[in-house]
Residue frames as qw, qx, qy, qz and C-alpha x, y, z in Angstrom:
[[0.105, -0.867, -0.048, -0.484, -39.70, 89.12, -26.17],
 [0.499, 0.198, -0.569, 0.623, -37.11, 90.11, -23.56],
 [0.069, 0.009, 0.492, -0.868, -39.41, 92.19, -21.38],
 [0.083, -0.487, -0.861, -0.123, -42.97, 91.37, -20.48],
 [0.203, -0.658, -0.252, -0.680, -45.90, 93.72, -19.98],
 [0.704, -0.633, -0.314, 0.068, -45.91, 92.66, -16.33],
 [0.650, -0.203, -0.086, 0.727, -42.32, 93.92, -15.97],
 [0.139, 0.431, 0.205, 0.868, -43.23, 97.20, -17.70],
 [0.468, -0.717, -0.328, -0.400, -46.11, 97.68, -15.27],
 [0.756, -0.477, -0.252, 0.371, -43.79, 96.91, -12.33],
 [0.491, 0.012, 0.016, 0.871, -41.20, 99.50, -13.43],
 [0.096, -0.566, -0.300, -0.762, -43.94, 102.05, -14.16],
 [0.615, -0.698, -0.350, -0.110, -45.31, 101.49, -10.65],
 [0.689, -0.319, -0.158, 0.632, -41.82, 102.04, -9.16],
 [0.269, 0.132, 0.150, 0.942, -41.64, 105.33, -11.09],
 [0.156, 0.515, 0.549, -0.639, -45.16, 106.22, -9.94],
 [0.194, 0.191, -0.484, -0.832, -46.38, 106.36, -13.57],
 [0.616, 0.339, 0.577, -0.417, -49.93, 105.62, -14.61],
 [0.052, 0.272, -0.721, -0.635, -49.79, 103.91, -18.03],
 [0.777, 0.226, 0.063, -0.585, -52.72, 102.88, -20.17],
 [0.866, 0.020, 0.496, 0.055, -52.82, 99.35, -21.62],
 [0.678, 0.713, 0.061, 0.170, -51.78, 100.78, -25.01],
 [0.020, 0.889, -0.423, 0.177, -48.82, 102.62, -23.44],
 [0.683, -0.430, 0.588, -0.043, -47.74, 99.43, -21.65],
 [0.869, 0.321, 0.353, 0.130, -47.81, 97.49, -24.93],
 [0.467, 0.851, -0.109, 0.213, -45.88, 100.24, -26.73],
 [0.254, -0.812, 0.505, -0.148, -43.29, 100.49, -23.95],
 [0.833, -0.190, 0.519, 0.034, -42.80, 96.73, -23.96],
 [0.786, 0.542, 0.196, 0.224, -42.12, 96.79, -27.71],
 [0.212, 0.915, -0.239, 0.245, -39.80, 99.81, -27.43],
 [0.476, -0.686, 0.538, -0.118, -37.85, 98.40, -24.49],
 [0.901, 0.048, 0.421, 0.098, -37.57, 95.04, -26.23],
 [0.641, 0.727, 0.013, 0.245, -36.07, 96.81, -29.24],
 [0.078, -0.882, 0.409, -0.221, -33.54, 98.57, -27.03],
 [0.700, -0.438, 0.561, -0.053, -32.52, 95.33, -25.32],
 [0.880, 0.346, 0.286, 0.154, -32.23, 93.55, -28.71],
 [0.406, 0.858, -0.178, 0.259, -29.98, 96.37, -29.95],
 [0.362, -0.763, 0.509, -0.167, -27.83, 96.07, -26.81],
 [0.886, -0.095, 0.451, 0.055, -27.43, 92.35, -27.51],
 [0.735, 0.623, 0.079, 0.254, -26.14, 93.20, -31.00],
 [0.073, 0.896, -0.343, 0.272, -23.68, 95.70, -29.53],
 [0.658, -0.552, 0.500, -0.106, -22.47, 93.08, -27.04],
 [0.933, 0.226, 0.242, 0.141, -21.52, 90.84, -29.99],
 [0.438, 0.841, -0.220, 0.231, -18.89, 93.36, -31.13],
 [0.824, -0.157, -0.207, 0.503, -15.31, 92.69, -30.17],
 [0.064, -0.980, 0.074, -0.173, -13.71, 95.56, -28.27],
 [0.877, -0.287, 0.042, 0.383, -10.41, 93.78, -27.66],
 [0.597, 0.247, 0.136, 0.751, -8.44, 96.20, -29.86],
 [0.065, -0.843, -0.204, -0.493, -10.10, 99.36, -28.51],
 [0.379, 0.129, -0.497, 0.770, -8.04, 101.42, -26.08],
 [0.266, -0.719, -0.607, 0.212, -9.98, 102.60, -23.01],
 [0.139, 0.610, 0.052, 0.778, -10.67, 106.34, -22.75],
 [0.338, -0.350, -0.603, 0.632, -10.39, 108.05, -19.40],
 [0.076, 0.773, 0.295, -0.556, -11.50, 111.54, -20.48],
 [0.595, 0.679, 0.322, 0.284, -11.98, 113.08, -23.91],
 [0.134, 0.945, -0.107, 0.278, -10.27, 116.31, -22.86],
 [0.826, -0.499, 0.011, 0.262, -7.59, 114.63, -20.72],
 [0.629, -0.198, 0.245, 0.711, -4.60, 115.67, -22.88],
 [0.321, 0.834, 0.384, 0.233, -6.17, 118.78, -24.43],
 [0.520, -0.101, -0.073, 0.845, -3.75, 121.21, -22.82],
 [0.022, -0.177, -0.007, 0.984, -4.37, 124.76, -24.05],
 [0.344, -0.150, -0.535, -0.757, -7.58, 123.84, -25.87],
 [0.208, -0.332, -0.883, 0.260, -9.33, 122.37, -22.85],
 [0.229, -0.532, -0.305, -0.756, -12.74, 123.98, -22.34],
 [0.586, -0.525, -0.587, 0.191, -12.93, 123.22, -18.63],
 [0.150, -0.888, 0.054, -0.432, -13.19, 126.18, -16.26],
 [0.400, 0.319, -0.650, 0.562, -10.47, 126.57, -13.69],
 [0.557, -0.589, -0.570, 0.132, -11.20, 125.97, -10.03],
 [0.161, 0.400, -0.222, 0.875, -11.28, 129.36, -8.35],
 [0.210, -0.431, -0.743, 0.467, -12.61, 129.92, -4.83],
 [0.144, -0.393, -0.196, -0.887, -15.53, 132.30, -4.51],
 [0.288, -0.058, 0.570, -0.767, -18.03, 133.25, -1.87],
 [0.043, -0.329, -0.933, -0.139, -21.05, 130.99, -1.54],
 [0.279, -0.529, -0.358, -0.718, -24.62, 132.29, -1.55],
 [0.148, -0.062, 0.659, -0.735, -26.10, 133.39, 1.71],
 [0.170, 0.373, 0.901, -0.144, -29.53, 132.01, 2.59],
 [0.272, 0.682, 0.294, -0.611, -31.45, 135.19, 1.73],
 [0.223, 0.534, -0.520, -0.629, -29.91, 135.35, -1.76],
 [0.004, -0.031, 0.978, 0.207, -30.59, 131.66, -2.36],
 [0.159, 0.499, 0.806, -0.277, -34.25, 132.08, -1.35],
 [0.113, 0.434, -0.030, -0.893, -34.77, 135.33, -3.32],
 [0.398, 0.207, -0.542, -0.711, -36.17, 133.66, -6.46],
 [0.012, -0.142, -0.985, 0.097, -37.98, 130.78, -4.79],
 [0.339, -0.434, -0.496, -0.671, -41.74, 130.83, -5.49],
 [0.684, -0.643, -0.110, -0.325, -42.39, 129.71, -1.91],
 [0.548, 0.240, -0.628, 0.498, -40.05, 129.47, 1.04],
 [0.559, -0.720, -0.008, -0.410, -40.13, 129.52, 4.79],
 [0.766, -0.595, 0.241, 0.039, -37.85, 128.94, 7.76],
 [0.149, -0.701, 0.618, 0.322, -34.86, 129.11, 5.40],
 [0.437, -0.004, 0.874, 0.213, -36.02, 126.23, 3.17],
 [0.296, 0.061, -0.552, -0.777, -37.66, 125.87, -0.23],
 [0.583, 0.185, 0.614, -0.498, -41.30, 124.79, -0.12],
 [0.212, 0.180, -0.773, -0.570, -42.29, 122.32, -2.82],
 [0.768, -0.073, -0.080, -0.631, -45.55, 120.54, -3.60],
 [0.660, -0.221, 0.697, -0.174, -46.10, 117.04, -2.25],
 [0.516, 0.438, -0.577, -0.456, -45.18, 114.50, -4.95],
 [0.240, 0.092, -0.963, 0.081, -45.19, 111.21, -3.04],
 [0.624, -0.248, -0.023, -0.741, -48.67, 109.95, -2.29],
 [0.809, -0.065, -0.578, -0.091, -48.00, 106.31, -1.41]]
């Protein structure tokens, strides 16, 4: 096994996730499968594959990218208009970090 349950618990703690023992075991198996698959992909030779910079790089007329056009930015009152809670010109959000 490439990843231990201890490592899963460590990463879950960094992400502030509370996992049950069953979830830790399942995540260890799933992550091990992902890492095993990545090892198989790393065995493939990519020597003959040309690097790609951007899929739409030479698309010309068919490019779906929007043009860069200057426009006025939102003023503070407009930006705050749909906020559930705001004050002093800032969004108010619930506390999410407890450590």
